[in-house]
N, C-alpha and C positions, 0 to 999 in steps of 0.2 A: 411662265412665272406666276406664283400664287402669293396672295397677300391676305392677311386676316382683315375682316371688316370691323371697324371700330364703331360704326353706327349704321343706321338703315336709311341713310339719305338716298340711296339708289332706288328705294321704293317709289320715289317721285316719277320714275320712268314707267311705272306700271300702276296707273291710277286705280285700276280695279282692286288693288291690294291696300288701298289707303285706310280701309276700315277693318284691317286685321285686328283680332283681339290681342290682348297683352301677352297671353301665353304663346301664341303663334309668333309674335314679334320677338319674344325672348328666345324661342327655338331658332329662329332665323339668325339672330344676333350671335348665338352661340356656335352654330354649325356652318354657316355660309362662308364661302371664300370667293375672292375675285381672281380670275385667271386672265392673263394677257398672252397673246400669241401673235407672231408676225405672219406676213403673207407666206403661203406655201406650207404652213404647219398642217399636219394631218391631225384632225381632232379625234377621230376614231376610224377604225377600219372594220369592214364587214367581218363578223365573227367575234369581235371584241366584246367583253363583258361591259354592261352598262351600269355605272356606279353613281351617276350624278344627274340631277335635273338642271338644265341649263337655261338661263335667262340672259339674253343678249343686251348689253349696255351700249356697245359701239362696235362698228365694223360689220363685216359680211363674210359668210362662208357658203359654199355650195354643197349640197348633199346629192350624191350620185350613186348609181348602180353600175357595176361592171359585168359584162357578159362573159361567157366561157371563152370567147375569142378576143377578150380584152377591149371590147367596144364599150364606151361610156355613154350613159344617158343621164341627163340632169333630172333630178326629181323635184327639187325646189331649192331656194336660197333662204338663209336665216339672216335677217337684218336687225338693226338696233330696235329694241322694244318688242322683240319677238322671242318665241321659244321654238324648240325643235320637236316636230311631231314624232319622228322616229324614236328619239330619246324618250318621249312620254310613253309611246307604245311599249318600248322595252321595259321601262320601269313598271308600268301597269301589268304587263304580262310576264314579268320576270324572265325576259328572254335576251339573247345577244343581239347586237346590231345586225340588221339585214342589209346594210348599205355602208357607205363611207362618206367622210366629209373632209374638205380642205379649205383653209382660210384664203379668201380672195382680197380682203382688206383687213388690216390689223384689228384684232378683236379684243374686246374687254367684256368678260362674262361674269355673272354671278352663278356659282355652282352650289347646289344643295345636295349633300350626300343622300344616297338612296334611303337609308334608315330614317333620316329626318324628313325627307319627302313623304315617305309612307305614313309617318306619324302626323304630319300636317294634313294629309289627305283624310285621315280618320277624324282628327280633332277640330279642324278649322273649315267651316262651311264656306267662308270667304275664299280661302286658298283653293279649296276643292272646286268651287265654281270657276275661279280664274283658270285653273288647269284645264278643266273640261271644255270651257268656252273656247280657249285657244286651240285645244286639240280638235274640236269640231270644225273650226274655221280652216285649219290646216288640212284636215282630211278632205274638206270640200275642194281645196286647191288641188289636191292629188287626184281627185275624181275628174276635175277639169283637164288635168294633164293626161289622164288615161283616155278621156274623150278625144283630145287632140291627136294623140298617138294612134288611136284605133280608127278614128273616123275622118280625120283631115289628111289631105295629101301633103306631101313634103313642100310643095310650092307655098301652100297656105301657112304652114308652120314656119318656114323660112321667112316669109314676109312678116309674120307676127314678131319673130325674133328681132328683125331689123327695125320695125316700128317701135318695139318696146325699149329700144336703146334711147329713145327720146332725144336724138341728136341727128343732124344731117351728116356728121362726120363720125364714123364708127371705126375705132381702132381695135380690130380683132382679126385674128387669122382665120383662114378657112377651117383649120383643124379645131380651133376653139368653138366655132359655130357647129361643126360636125359633132363634137362631143356633146354639146347642149341638145342637139336634135337626135342623138343616138344613131348616127349614120356615118358613112365613110367620108373622108375629106374630098375624095374625087367626085362624089355625088354632089356635095355642096358647091364645089368649084364649077361643075357643069350647070347647076341651077343658077348660080350667081351670074355666070356668063350669059345665060338666056335672059336674065333680068336686065343685064347691061345692054343686050341687043334690043330689048324692048324700050330702052330709054329710062328705066326706073332707077338705075344705080350706075355709078362709075367706079371701076375697080382700080385700086392701086396696091402697092406692096404693103401688106398688113393693114390696109385701110379700105373702107367702103364708104362712098359718098352717096347719100340718097338724093336723087335728082327729081324724081316725080313720086310723091307720097301717094297720090290718088291711085296709081297702078298697084302699089303695094297694099293699100287699104282694100281695094277690090279683091285682090288675091287672098288676103287674110280672111275674108268672109266666105270663101268658097268651101 
């Protein structure tokens, strides 16, 4: 669902844009829209044309890549107060999306049409700095992901996923965890069973309970 924006009160969620000049504010007020979408909505698919810059006001989505064998690997998530690095890349390079995204928590986004985005990048130093600062931070996150995939074993990556949940009770299926790690469900199930035998977790149906964080913390650093 899309709605026109009557004012720029949403800028409060992006403090780096507070000093936008009047021309930039007028352009945003004229062309920006708010988009809302429920859980499960596909935001874009690999190969789609990129027509908007996205600024997340609420909710969460995951950006992922599919292999030729239909195996998914999580690239990153976009949360409230963030932008999407792949969208930025496509707009700057005038290219199609190289990955896909799906809504995990109901989202509310500000979207800026490509033409307005390009004009703001030329005319507004404040907007340009905001875009490139966010872009640089997200690229750094992707490099960390590449490092984890290339140089860390699956045990370490699995332990990190469990610890990052920030809860002793994790309600996720083995398939969901496998998708995030870019591996097969059977592999994750075997690794979780080994962790259970070591006394670090307890496994239930669709649920994982962390029993001993120190074991997971030691694994995550290997």
